C-alpha positions in Angstrom: -6.1 -48.5 -19.9 -9.6 -46.7 -19.7 -13.1 -48.4 -20.2 -14.7 -48.7 -23.6 -18.5 -47.1 -23.7 -20.1 -48.8 -26.6 -23.7 -47.5 -26.5 -25.8 -45.9 -24.0 -29.4 -44.7 -24.4 -30.8 -42.3 -22.0 -34.2 -43.4 -20.2 -35.9 -40.2 -21.1 -35.8 -41.3 -25.1 -34.6 -44.7 -26.3 -34.1 -43.2 -29.7 -31.0 -41.5 -28.4 -27.6 -43.1 -28.5 -24.5 -42.0 -26.8 -21.2 -43.3 -27.9 -17.3 -42.1 -27.5 -16.3 -41.2 -31.0 -12.8 -39.9 -30.1 -13.1 -36.9 -32.5 -10.7 -34.1 -32.0 -13.3 -31.6 -30.3 -13.3 -29.2 -27.5 -15.9 -27.5 -25.3 -13.7 -24.4 -24.8 -13.2 -22.8 -28.0 -13.3 -19.3 -26.6 -9.8 -19.9 -25.0 -8.2 -18.4 -28.3 -10.1 -15.1 -27.7 -8.5 -14.9 -24.3 -5.1 -16.0 -25.7 -5.6 -13.2 -28.3 -6.1 -10.8 -25.5 -3.0 -12.1 -23.9 -1.1 -11.6 -26.7 -2.3 -8.3 -27.6 -1.4 -7.2 -24.2 2.2 -8.5 -24.7 2.2 -9.1 -20.7 3.7 -12.7 -21.0 6.5 -11.7 -22.9 7.4 -8.6 -21.0 7.3 -10.9 -18.3 9.6 -13.6 -19.6 12.2 -11.0 -20.4 12.5 -10.5 -16.6 12.2 -13.8 -15.2 14.6 -15.5 -13.4 14.8 -19.1 -14.5 16.8 -21.5 -12.4 16.3 -24.6 -14.5 18.8 -26.5 -16.5 18.5 -25.2 -19.9 19.0 -28.8 -21.3 16.2 -30.4 -19.7 13.6 -27.7 -20.3 10.4 -28.6 -22.4 8.2 -26.1 -21.4 9.2 -22.2 -21.4 7.8 -20.4 -18.4 6.1 -18.2 -20.7 3.8 -21.2 -21.9 3.4 -22.2 -18.3 2.3 -19.2 -17.0 0.1 -18.8 -20.3 -1.5 -22.1 -19.7 -2.3 -21.3 -15.8 -3.7 -18.1 -16.5 -6.0 -19.4 -19.3 -7.2 -22.4 -17.6 -8.3 -20.3 -14.3 -10.0 -17.8 -16.7 -11.9 -20.5 -18.3 -12.8 -22.1 -15.3 -10.3 -25.1 -14.5 -9.1 -23.6 -11.2 -6.9 -26.4 -9.9 -3.5 -27.7 -11.4 -4.7 -30.9 -11.5 -7.4 -30.1 -14.1 -4.3 -29.8 -16.4 -4.5 -33.5 -16.7 -8.2 -33.6 -17.9 -7.1 -31.2 -20.8 -4.3 -33.3 -21.8 -6.2 -34.6 -24.7 -7.9 -31.4 -26.1 -6.3 -30.4 -29.1 -7.4 -26.5 -28.4 -5.5 -26.5 -25.2 -2.2 -27.4 -26.8 -2.9 -24.4 -29.3 -3.7 -22.3 -26.6 -0.8 -22.7 -24.4 2.2 -23.4 -26.6 4.8 -21.0 -27.8 5.0 -22.8 -31.3 3.1 -21.9 -34.4 1.7 -24.3 -36.9 0.9 -27.7 -36.6 3.7 -28.2 -34.0 1.7 -27.5 -30.8 -0.7 -30.6 -31.9 2.4 -32.7 -31.5 3.7 -31.6 -28.3 2.9 -32.9 -24.6 1.0 -30.1 -22.8 2.6 -29.0 -19.0 1.8 -32.0 -16.4 0.3 -30.9 -13.2 3.7 -31.8 -11.4 5.6 -29.2 -14.2 3.0 -26.6 -13.0 3.6 -27.3 -9.3 7.2 -26.7 -9.9 6.4 -23.7 -11.9 4.6 -22.0 -8.5 7.9 -22.8 -6.6 10.3 -21.1 -9.6 7.9 -18.1 -9.7 8.0 -17.7 -5.9 11.7 -16.3 -5.9 11.7 -12.8 -4.8 12.6 -11.2 -8.2 10.2 -13.3 -10.2 7.1 -12.2 -7.5 8.2 -8.7 -8.5 7.8 -9.6 -12.1 4.3 -11.0 -11.5 3.2 -7.8 -9.8 4.4 -5.6 -12.6 2.8 -8.0 -15.2 -0.6 -7.5 -13.5 -0.3 -3.6 -13.2 0.6 -4.0 -16.9 -2.4 -5.9 -17.8 -4.5 -3.2 -16.1 -2.6 -0.2 -17.8 -3.0 -2.1 -21.3 -6.8 -2.4 -21.0 -7.5 1.1 -19.7 -5.2 2.7 -22.7 -6.3 0.0 -25.2 -9.8 0.0 -24.9 -10.4 3.8 -24.2 -8.6 4.9 -27.5 -5.7 6.3 -25.2 -7.8 8.7 -23.6 -6.9 9.4 -20.2 -9.3 9.7 -17.3 -9.5 13.0 -15.1 -9.6 11.1 -11.8 -9.3 7.5 -10.9 -10.2 5.9 -7.5 -8.3 3.1 -6.0 -10.2 1.0 -3.7 -8.1 -0.8 -1.0 -9.9 -3.9 0.6 -8.9 -7.3 2.2 -10.1 -10.3 0.7 -10.1 -13.4 3.2 -9.3 -16.6 1.5 -10.4 -19.7 3.5 -7.8 -22.6 3.8 -8.6 -26.2 4.8 -5.4 -27.6 6.6 -2.4 -26.1 7.9 -0.7 -24.0 5.3 2.2 -22.0 6.5 0.9 -18.5 7.4 -2.4 -19.6 7.3 -4.4 -18.6 10.7 -7.7 -19.0 12.5 -9.2 -15.3 12.2 -11.9 -14.8 14.7 -13.5 -12.0 12.7 -13.5 -14.1 9.8 -14.6 -17.5 11.9 -12.2 -19.5 9.8 -8.7 -20.5 9.0 -7.5 -17.8 6.2 -4.9 -16.0 4.4 -5.7 -12.3 4.6 -4.6 -10.8 1.2 -4.9 -6.9 0.2 -6.7 -6.5 -3.3 -6.3 -3.3 -5.3 -8.8 -2.5 -7.5 -9.7 0.7 -9.8 -13.4 1.6 -9.0 -14.4 3.3 -12.0 -13.6 0.4 -14.4 -13.4 -2.7 -12.3 -9.6 -3.5 -13.1 -7.7 -5.6 -10.6 -4.4 -3.6 -10.0 -2.7 -5.5 -7.3 -2.8 -8.1 -4.5 -0.6 -8.7 -1.6 -0.6 -11.9 0.2 -0.3 -11.4 4.0 -0.3 -14.2 6.9 -4.1 -14.8 8.4 -3.6 -13.1 11.8 -2.2 -9.7 10.8 -3.7 -6.2 11.3 -6.2 -5.1 8.5 -3.6 -2.4 7.5 -0.2 -4.4 7.9 2.1 -3.4 5.0 -0.5 -0.9 3.5 1.7 2.0 4.3 4.6 0.9 1.8 2.1 -1.2 -0.6 -0.2 1.8 -1.4 2.1 4.5 -2.2 3.8 2.2 -4.6 0.6 1.3 -6.3 -0.4 4.7 -7.0 2.9 5.9 -8.2 3.1 3.0 -11.0 -0.7 3.8 -11.8 0.6 7.6 -12.3 3.5 6.1 -14.4 1.7 3.7 -16.4 -1.6 6.0 -17.2 0.6 9.3 -17.5 -1.6 10.8 -14.8 -0.5 13.2 -11.8 -0.7 11.5 -8.4 -3.2 14.4 -7.7 -5.5 12.8 -10.2 -6.0 9.4 -8.2 -7.8 9.0 -5.0 -7.7 6.3 -2.5 -10.6 5.0 -0.9 -10.4 3.2 2.3 -12.5 1.1 5.1 -12.2 1.9 8.8 -9.5 -0.9 9.0 -6.9 1.0 6.9 -7.1 4.5 8.8 -4.6 4.0 11.2 -1.5 6.6 11.5 0.9 4.7 9.5 -1.3 4.4 6.0 -2.4 8.1 6.5 0.9 9.3 7.2 2.6 7.5 4.4 -0.1 8.9 2.0 0.2 12.4 3.3 3.9 12.3 2.8 3.6 11.6 -1.0 0.5 14.0 -1.3 -1.8 11.2 -2.2 -5.6 12.0 -1.9 -7.6 9.9 0.4 -10.8 9.5 2.2 -11.8 6.5 4.4 -14.2 5.7 7.6 -12.9 6.2 10.9 -13.9 3.9 13.7 -15.9 5.8 16.3 -14.5 6.5 19.7 -15.4 8.6 22.6 -13.5 11.8 21.3 -15.3 11.7 18.0 -18.4 11.1 19.7 -17.9 13.9 21.9 -17.2 16.4 19.0 -20.5 14.9 17.4 -22.5 15.5 20.3 -23.7 19.2 19.6 -25.0 17.7 16.1 -27.1 15.2 17.5 -30.0 17.3 18.5 -33.2 17.1 16.5 -34.4 20.0 14.9 -37.4 21.7 15.8 -40.9 20.4 14.4 -42.6 16.9 13.7 -40.4 14.3 12.9 -40.2 13.7 9.2 -41.6 10.6 7.5 -38.7 10.0 5.3 -34.8 9.7 6.4 -32.9 12.9 6.8 -29.2 13.2 6.8 -26.6 16.1 7.6 -23.0 16.3 7.0 -20.5 18.6 9.0 -16.9 19.3 8.6 -14.7 18.9 12.0 -11.0 18.6 12.8 -9.5 15.7 14.7 -6.2 14.5 15.9 -6.0 10.6 17.0 -3.2 10.0 19.4 -1.4 8.0 16.5 -1.7 11.0 14.2 1.2 13.9 14.1 -1.4 16.6 13.4 -5.0 17.1 13.0 -7.0 15.7 10.1 -10.4 16.8 8.4 -13.1 14.8 9.6 -16.7 14.4 8.0 -19.1 13.9 10.5 -22.2 12.3 8.8 -25.6 12.2 11.0 -28.4 10.4 9.8 -31.9 10.3 11.0 -34.7 7.4 10.6 -38.5 8.1 11.4 -38.6 4.7 13.3 -35.3 5.7 15.5 -35.6 7.4 18.7 -31.6 8.7 18.7 -29.6 9.9 15.6 -27.0 7.6 13.9 -23.7 9.1 13.2 -20.3 7.8 11.7 -17.0 9.7 10.5 -15.0 9.8 7.6 -11.3 10.9 7.1 -10.2 12.9 4.3 -7.1 15.1 2.8 -9.5 16.3 0.3 -9.7 19.9 0.0 -12.9 21.7 1.2 -13.5 23.9 -1.8 -13.4 21.1 -4.4 -14.8 18.5 -2.0 -17.8 19.6 0.4 -18.9 17.1 3.0 -21.7 16.0 1.2 -19.2 14.9 -2.1 -16.9 13.5 0.1 -19.9 11.1 1.6 -21.0 10.7 -2.0 -17.8 9.6 -3.2 -17.2 7.2 -0.1 -20.4 5.5 -0.6 -19.4 4.2 -4.1 -17.2 1.8 -2.2 -20.1 -0.6 -2.8 -18.7 -1.1 -6.6 -15.5 -2.1 -5.2 -17.2 -4.9 -3.1 -19.0 -5.9 -6.1 -15.7 -6.4 -8.0 -14.3 -8.7 -4.9 -17.5 -10.4 -4.9 -17.0 -11.4 -8.7 -13.4 -12.3 -8.6 -14.3 -14.8 -5.8 -17.5 -16.1 -7.5 -16.1 -16.2 -11.0 -12.2 -17.4 -10.4 -12.6 -19.5 -6.9 -9.7 -17.7 -5.6 -8.1 -20.5 -3.0 -4.4 -20.9 -1.8 -3.6 -24.3 -1.2 0.2 -24.8 -1.2 1.1 -27.0 1.6 4.5 -27.6 3.7 5.8 -29.9 1.3 9.3 -31.9 2.0 11.7 -29.1 3.5 9.4 -26.3 2.4 9.4 -23.3 5.0 6.4 -20.9 6.0 8.1 -18.4 3.7 8.1 -20.9 0.7 4.3 -21.8 1.2 3.8 -17.9 1.4 5.5 -17.4 -1.7 3.9 -20.0 -3.6 0.4 -19.0 -2.6 1.2 -15.3 -3.5 2.1 -16.7 -6.9 -1.3 -18.2 -6.9 -3.1 -15.2 -6.0 -1.3 -13.0 -8.6 -1.9 -15.6 -11.4 -5.9 -15.4 -10.4 -6.0 -11.8 -10.6 -4.2 -11.9 -13.9 -7.2 -14.6 -15.1 -9.6 -11.9 -13.9 -8.1 -9.3 -16.0 -8.0 -11.1 -19.2 -11.7 -11.8 -18.8 -12.2 -8.6 -17.8 -10.8 -7.0 -20.7 -12.6 -9.2 -23.1 -15.6 -8.7 -21.3 -15.2 -4.9 -21.5 -14.9 -5.3 -25.2 -17.9 -7.3 -25.8 -20.0 -5.1 -23.7 -19.0 -1.9 -25.8 -20.0 -4.3 -28.8 -23.2 -5.3 -27.6 -24.5 -2.4 -25.4 -25.3 -5.1 -22.7 -24.0 -5.7 -19.2 -22.1 -8.9 -18.8 -20.7 -10.6 -15.8 -17.7 -12.9 -16.1 -19.6 -15.9 -15.3 -22.2 -15.2 -18.1 -19.3 -14.2 -20.4 -17.5 -17.7 -19.8 -20.8 -19.5 -20.2 -22.3 -17.8 -23.2 -19.1 -16.8 -25.2 -16.2 -18.9 -24.1 -17.6 -22.5 -23.2 -18.4 -23.0 -27.0 -18.0 -26.5 -28.5 -15.9 -26.8 -31.7 -14.6 -29.7 -34.1 -10.9 -29.3 -35.1 -9.5 -30.5 -38.2 -6.2 -30.4 -39.7 -6.0 -30.4 -43.5 -3.1 -29.3 -46.0 -1.2 -27.9 -42.8 -4.4 -25.8 -41.8 -6.2 -26.2 -38.4 -9.8 -25.5 -38.7 -12.1 -24.8 -35.9 -15.9 -25.4 -36.9 -17.9 -23.8 -33.9 -21.1 -25.1 -32.7 -24.6 -23.5 -33.0 -24.0 -21.9 -29.7 -21.4 -19.5 -31.0 -23.9 -17.9 -33.7 -25.1 -15.3 -31.2 -22.0 -13.7 -29.9 -19.0 -14.7 -31.7 -19.8 -12.3 -34.8 -19.8 -9.1 -32.4 -16.7 -10.4 -30.3 -14.9 -11.1 -33.6 -15.8 -7.8 -34.7 -14.6 -5.9 -31.7 -11.2 -7.8 -31.7 -9.3 -5.3 -34.0 -9.8 -2.6 -31.1 -7.5 -4.5 -28.7 -4.5 -2.4 -29.2 -1.0 -3.7 -28.3 0.8 -1.9 -25.4 4.3 -0.5 -26.6 
């Protein structure tokens, strides 16, 4: 039994009395907007058709679809831990938002418990189910791109590949101390679309793997699925890489499938020797502002089967005695992409890093599955792969709503601002004549009218 609070008055104002009323209220009214976005995408239903459910049908109380919906919506609303589901047990809106049922039925149903959602991670950790979750995330990104742009196809899209170190506390199977990160981590790969901010894929890897581990198979698969889902030619998709991913295997895999790429190369003595003729200061007085030159070179690393195009970038700063140089490798043709254009395209990588930062700050991505009972390292990794994909799905639902409200208000929105100003809105819930009514608080007056006007733009992906 919980304690009863009769009346409390804050010291700042004795005229204020605080009481626990027990009324049916919520602070998360915006969850229904996110549920609408999920329903329009059709992702949950599509995944449910392909998920393998090993449970005894006679003992099932909560479908896999309702549980996945519950986890995705909770994380999108800032309830990151599975234990938070206990805090929401008495919130009637969460009964409505996660349930498969309609009418008044959800209000009389119990929500999935923390233990139930924990078992969900193990169920989804089966290989076939993980593949289905990967497809579900891809479908969310494809739906958002096709739905909110009136079906128009982009001329080019840039796929950014980067690592997202996730620190762990304890000894989760597969995690390891990473000297570069200075912590015990997992080292997942994340793929995002540079021009739009959509998260397209996430691949969990152990903490001590090399930067490019598994990239040679994962990247071509993503590009192929992007091409199919968005009706684009593979030639219209460019892959942008950091220095850790420009190894021989990854580049060879993309060359074999005619995938366009550009990425930074780690410097070495051979590259420095090739750059030496271009590191001489031009005649005349040193400038008062920085200068920059780009040069096309040809270079073959030991792990490469043939030479590749390399762009040398030389930079001069007024206060520096020596020039600074770095190298980019690409298979983009010189006619359409001269060296200066390649450099300008690479420098837009900052957008991808901003997307990664927002993913970490707004979704608080953490992977905490441990070696419970007879769990193997593979079991733990599988559960954490599920955790990662569900968090990326939550990002995508938030991002889709964010793009919708940006188009309506002509303002920029961060995911945190979206959650705090549009979604975290108080409401009173009443039931009368088999109708459920949500009466929103005054905080909804500013942005909810814009959101409701924009909702019809959320088309359904067939």
